[in-house]
N, C-alpha and C positions, 0 to 999 in steps of 0.2 A: 879578637875574632870578629869579622864582619858578618852581619846577618842579612842575607837576601839582597846583596848588592847586585844591581843589574844595570849595565850601560844601555841607555835608550836614546839613540841619536846623540845629541850633544850634551845630554844630561845623565847623571848617575842616579837611579831611583833606588832608595834604601827603605826597607820596612823595619820599623822599630815597634816591638810589642811590649807594652808596659816598661818603657825605657828607664824610668826612674829606679827600677829594681836592678838594673844591670850596668848602668853607666857610672864611671868614677865621678867624683865631684867636679873635676875640671871639665870632663866631657859633657856632663849634664849642663853645667853653666854655659858652655859654648853653644849647645843645642838650644837652650832656652833663650839665649841672647839673639841667636839667628832667627828664631821663630818670631820674636817680638819685632825685630828689624823688618822682616818681611811683612808682618801684619801692619806695621806703621805705614807702609806704602799703600795699604788698602783702606785704611780708616783715617778720618780726620782726627779722631780721638779714640784711643784704644779702649775697647770695652773690657771690663773685668769679667772675663768669660773664658772657659775652656783652658787650653794650654797657654793662651796669651797671658794668663796670670803669672806664669813663670815659676811656680812652686813645684817641688817634687810631688806633692800630693796631687796637683792638677794633672800629672802624667800617669798616675797610678792605675787608672782604668782606661787607658787610651791605646789605640793602635794608630801609629803615625807613619805615613808615607812621606818621604822627603825627596825633593829633587835638588841635586847639587850641580852647580856649574863646574866647568873645567878649572876655573880660577879658585875653587874652594868655597865660593859663596852659595848660600841657599837661594834657589830660584823660587821655590814654592813648597807648600806642605798641605797635606790633607790629614786632619786629626779626627778620628772616630772614637766614639764612646762605647765601652762594653757595658751592657746592662744585663743583670741577672733577673729573669722573670720566672717566678714559680710556675711549674707545670708546663713551661715552654723551653726554658734553658737560656743560653746566652744569646743576646740580641746585639747586633752591631748598629749603633746609631751613626748615620753618615756624617753628622757633625759639621766641621768648619774646614773650608778650603781657601787658602790665600795664595796668590801668585803675583810676583813683582810685575809692574806694568811693562817693563822692557822684555819680559819673558812670555808675555801673552802671545797667542798665535801659534804656539808650539804644541798645543793640545795637552798641556800639562794637567789641567783640571781632570780630564778624562783619564789620563795615564795614572795619576796619583790615586784617584778613586778606585780604579781597576786594581791597582797594586794592593791597596788596603783591603778590598773585599776579597780578591782572589787569595791573598796571603792568609787572611783569617779563615777563609773557607777550607783551604788545604791543610791548615794546622789543626782545626777543630772539628770540621765537618766534611772530610773528604768524600764521605758517602752520606747522603741525606741533605737536610736543609740548614741553611744559616739564615735566621730571620733578620731582617734589616728594617730600620725606620729612618724617616727623614722628616724634618719640620722646616718649612720654608715658605716665603712669599715670592721667591725668585722663580719665574715661570720656566726658565730653561732647566733649572734644577729639578722641578717637579716633573717636567716632561721627560727628562732623561731617566729618572727613576722609573717612571711608568713604562718606558720602552725597554729597559734593560734588566728588569727583575720580574719574578713570577708572582702572580696573584696579588698584585699591588692594589690596595684599597686606600683612598679612592683613585680610580683610573678609568679613562674612557675604554680601556681594553678589558675591564672586568665588569661583568654584568650581574654577578652574584653578590649578595650581601656579605659583609665581613664575617669571617669565621670566629669561633670562640677564642682562638689564639690571637687573631687580629685584635679582638676586643680586650683580651688580657694585657697585651703589650701596650695598647693605647691607654688603658685605664691606669696602668702602673706608671707610665710616663707622666700622665696628668697628675697623679697623686704625689710622686716621689722624685721626679727628675726635672722639675721646672728650672731650678737654678742651674743645673748642668747644661741644659739645652737653651737657656736664655728665653724662658717663657715668663711673662709677667705673672706675678702671684695672683693678681685679680682677673686674669684672663679666664674666659669661660670655654670649656671644652664642649663643642657641639658634636655629640656622639653620632648623630644622624649623618652628618657630612664629613666627619673627621676633620674639623676645622677648629683651631685655637682662636677664638674670637678676642681680638684686642691683644694678641700675644706680644707684638713688637711695636705697639703704638708709641711714637715719640722717641724711638731708639735708632741706632745706626743701621739696624736691619730692616726698618720699614721701607717699603718700596712704593713707587707711584705706578698706577695701572698702565699708563701710557708710555713708560720709560722703556723703549725698545732695546736698550742695552741688555736688559734682563729677560728678554723674550726668547722663547724656543723658536727654532727655525721652522717648525711645523705649526702653522697657525691654528689648526684644529685643537692641538694640545693647549695652546694659550687660551683659546676660547673656553675650553672645558674647565680649566682651573680658575679662570676669571669668574666663571659662573658660580663658583663655590665661595669666593672670598669677597669681602668688602675692604678694598685697599685703604679707603679713608679711615677705616676703623683699626687698621694695623693687624689685620687677620693673617694667619698662616695656615697652610694645609699640613696635617699630620698624615704621612703616608706609611703604611705597613705592608711589607711583602717579604719575599725570601729569595735567596740565591741558592743555586745548586751547582754542581760541576758543569752541567749543561749551560746554566745561566752565565757562569763565569766565561765560558768559551764564547757565548753569544755577546757578552759585554766587550770582549776583545775585538770582535769584528763588527760591533754594533754600528759604527759610523758608516761602514761600507754598505750595510744592508738596510739601515734605517730609512733611506729614501724610498724603499719599496713598501714600508709599512705605514698606513695612514690611520689616524685616529678617527673614530666616529665623531660627527659634529656634536656639540652640547645643547740642597741634603743642602740650606743657607750656605749659598756659596758666594764668596767674594772674589772677584777677579781683578785684580789690579793690573854651557852647556857641555865635550867629551871629558869625562872625569876619571883619572887614573886612581885617585885615592881621595877620600874625604875625611874630615877631621873627627867624625863620630864613629868610633870603633867599639864593639862590644867584646 
């Protein structure tokens, strides 16, 4: 049985929720192999992180959106982490997105993230909120989260301080999820700015402030998040917000409307098609 297969242009977008629990050994091995092959096009050296590890355990708490080409090869994936937060509930950490270099320009990063968020929201929180988190030094990632989710902190669109739920989620991530999110054990959580100081220093996820490949198209968003981080220190911003049915709809049309929304001045993503059937069936 295929789960949530949807043809999107020249790609087939599939949503897999905790796939290690449902896939046969052969199907799981094929999925894990394709994921590592895609990731290898985005990193000079594969980090031991998230589903790139390739073990069944690494898929146990994941929501994975996969884009398949018509030739049966994986074009890209978005792997999100499910976090259980006492007194808050389930939180979706936006995690890791990789897209093959030859498949860039098709909007897959946006489509895969949308699929993962909307799919989780409809399954678990069709009415109400789905809390989300994102930890990144990539300015385009930070800007997109700020634009497409509700009550994101920190964000130039949010003028109020973080709520108690924002703080509970951030503190739990700081205490218990550093390994899963690739945060240095000796990084310092700046609770005032929601910045992980020294989070990715010396790693493949560290970015240079002036590298325009990772900038958001709206410069005011770049300036806001640049003002929070010290790139030379390997800092990352930890964002907390939530999705709702309304937010999911807004995320779908976000690209069309985003040019009308301007930030006031001041989910680590790595960017590196018609499919009738794909090899991962549940």
